N, C-alpha and C positions, 0 to 999 in steps of 0.2 A: 214356239218351235217354228222354224222356217225350213223350206225345202228349196234347194238351188240346183242348177245344172252344174255338173262337175267340171272344174277347170282342168283337172288331171285325175286319173283313175284312183290314186291312193290319197285322196284328200280326206284325211281323218286325223283326230288327235284332240288335245286340249290346249286352249289358249286363254289364260285368265279364268273368267267365270263362264266360258263357252266351251262346249264339247261338240266336236264335228265328227260325223261318220257317214259312210255310204250305205244306202239301203236301196235295193232294186235299181241300181245305176244312178240314183239321185243322191245329192249331198243333203244330209239332215243336220241342222244346226239347232242346238237347244242350250238352255242355261245349265250349268253344271249342278249335279245333285250332290250337295255338300253335307246333308244331314240324313240320318237314318229315320225313315218314316214308318217302320214296321209297327205292328200292333204290340202292346205291352204283353209280357209273359203272363200266362194264366197261373192260378194258384197251384194247379197240378204240375205245371212246368217248373215252377219255383221249388216245389217239394222234390221233384226229380233231380234238379240241379244240386240241391243241398245234399241229398243222399249220395250223389256222385263224388262229393268232396272227400269223404272218408275213403272211398275205394281208390281214388287217385293217390292219396297220401299213403295208403297201405301198399299199393304197387311199388312205390318208391322205397319202401322199407326192405324189400327182398333184394338180396345180392344179385348183381347183374347176371352171373352165370347160372343162377338157380331160380330165376323168376318163374311164376306159374306158366305152364305150357298146355296147349289145347290142340290135340291131334286133328280133330274134325272141324277146323275153322271154316267159316264161309269163304268163298272166293274173294280175295282182296282183304280179308280181315286179319288183323295182327293178333298176337297173343294178348297184348294190352287191351285191344278192343274186345276180345272174347272174355277176358277177366272182368271188365266193366259190365258187359252184357250179363254174364252169369251172376255177378255181384248184385245187380239190381233185382234179382229174384230172391236174394237172401234177406235176412233180418235187416230192416232199415236202421241206419245210424245217422243222427242229425248233429252236425257240428255248427257252431256259430261261425260267422265270417272270419272273426279274429282267430278262432281255433284252427280253421281251415288254412288260412294263409301262413300260420305259424307251424304248419306240419303236424297238427294234432291228429291223433289216430286211435281208433278203437279196434281191437281184435274181434272179428265176428266170424260166424261159420261160413266163410266164402269158399267157393270152388277153387282149388289150386292146381287141378289137373283134370283133363278129360281125354279119354282115348279108348282103344279097343282091347286092351288087356283086362283080365278080370279084376274087379275092384278088390282092394284089401279091406276086409271087414275090421272095424275097430270097436271095442267095447271097454268099459271101465271095470277093472277087476277088484275095485275097492282100495287099491293103492294108487294106480295111475292108469291111463289108457294102455290097452294091450291089443295086439293084432291077432289075426287067425293064421299067421305064418308059423307053422309048426317047426320045431327043432328037435323033436324027440326027447331023449334023456340028457341032452347036452346042457351043461352048466357053463355060463359065460361070465368072465371077469376081464379086467384090463389086459391080462396076459394071454387070453385066448387068441390063437392065431386066426387070421382072416380065412385061410383055407379050411380050417376046422368048422367055422360058422357057415361058410359058403357051402361046404359039402352037406352039412346037416339040413340047410334050407332046400337045396336041390333034391336031396333024397326024400325029404318028407313032404314036398309040395309039388304036385305034378305040373303046375303052371309056371314053375321057375326052371331056368336053365343056366348053366355056366356061361358067363359073359354078360348076364343080366345085371341090373343094378337096383339098389333100393335107396331112394332119396328120402331123407327125413327132414321135416320142417319143425323147428322148435320156435314158436312165436310167443314172445313174452309181453304181457301188458304192463307198462310202467306208468308212473305219474310224476310229472315235474312239479313239485310243490311250490317252487319259487315262482313259476309262471301259471300255476293252477291249470296245467295242460296235460292231457293224456298223451302218452308216447308209446311206440311199439318198437321192439328189437327182435330181429329175426336171425336165427342161426340155422345153417343147413349142414347136414352130414350126408356123405355119399359112400355107400358100400358096394364095391364091385364083387360079384360072386366069382372069384378067381381061385381055382383049386390049387394053384401053385404059389399063392402069396403067403409066405410064412411070417410076415410081419405081425407083431402083436396088434390087436384091434385098437388099443388106445393110441398107438403111433400111426396106424394107417388111416384111422377115422377120427380126426379131432372132434371134440364135442359129441361124443358117441352116446348121448343120453337115450337115443332111440333104439339102441341095440343091446338092451339088457334082455334077460330071459326070466320069465316067471310062468309057472304052470305049464311048461313045455312049449311056450310060444314066445315070439319076439314081442317085446314090450318096452315102454318107457321106464327109465330107472326111477323117475320121480314125477310128481305132478307139477304143472306150471299154471300160473294164473295167466291165461291167454288161450293158446291153442296149439295143436300139433297134428301132423299128418305124415303117413308113409306112402310113397309113390313107387310102383313097380315100373322100371324102365327097361326097354330092350331096343337095341340098334339093329335095324334090318336094312342093309344097304345104306341109302341116304336118308332113310326115314327113322325117326325116333318114336317107337310105340310106347304108350304109357297107360296106366290104369286111371280110372276116374275116381278122384278123391276130393273131399272137402275137409276143412279144418275141424277137428274134434275140439269143440270150444268149451272152455271153463273160464268165464269172465264176468264176475259179479258187477263190474263197472258198466256193462252194457245197458242195464236197466235205467241208468241215469241219462243215457243218451239216445234212447230209442222210443220213448213214449211221447205223449201229447205235449207235455211241458217242454221237452227238449225241442220239439218241432216249433213251438211258439217262440222259444228263445232264439232259435236259428233264424226264424222268419222276422224277428224283431217286432212282433205284434203283441198287444196286451189284451186281446180279446179272443174268444173261442170261435168266432164266426168263420175265420179262415179255415179252420180244421173241418168245419161242417161242410164246406164247399168242395173238399177233396174227395 
């Protein structure tokens, strides 16, 4: 590295293998840094990177208008960044490099919403997941009008109001046998609590699996291998309030992608020593 007196004040830039810049009024000339000399990643960093692959691919499975949202994001943080951050606290999933680059994905119990509205409690009633959203004595079928269901929800649940919405995630675990690759399909349904909407539920809410009624509460019409969640939404001026929800998960395939053997396969290692260092 050489230091020269400046010929003119903006003497800086690159020329061939030389980089020139001004520091404290003097011109510094050095050879160009053309290679990365950082330290190799630790085993912990490698494991973190591998876990991130499934979350990145899962985010891409959600339809653009219904991707997970997080009301209390840090300054400068996006919904995508918040999804990854929350996802790293959930059950680890390990994909090989080939699976990751080919959009392989496993449904895991990730957070799909975080906000200030009361959470919707979900339990399994022996048939499929069901919520704590009461509807009284109402019986629902495809011909039930939106206004009828909306009125029952508002009257029976003090945290719900007309104009609110319920967003339902149906996340199905698939498997591409030709590629031996796990896949995920996501369907979203949105119900606005509109007391004047006289359309049949089946026409107003396509894929309305999440708006069946069992035992006097809103429930899923059937089970799915994968996961599901209901999110309470409310628009207040320019802000969208939401309840905090994670996927209620039923995915037997997770066991094959979350243990020690899955991590070894993802790391491309044949010995157990790398696991012991994590």
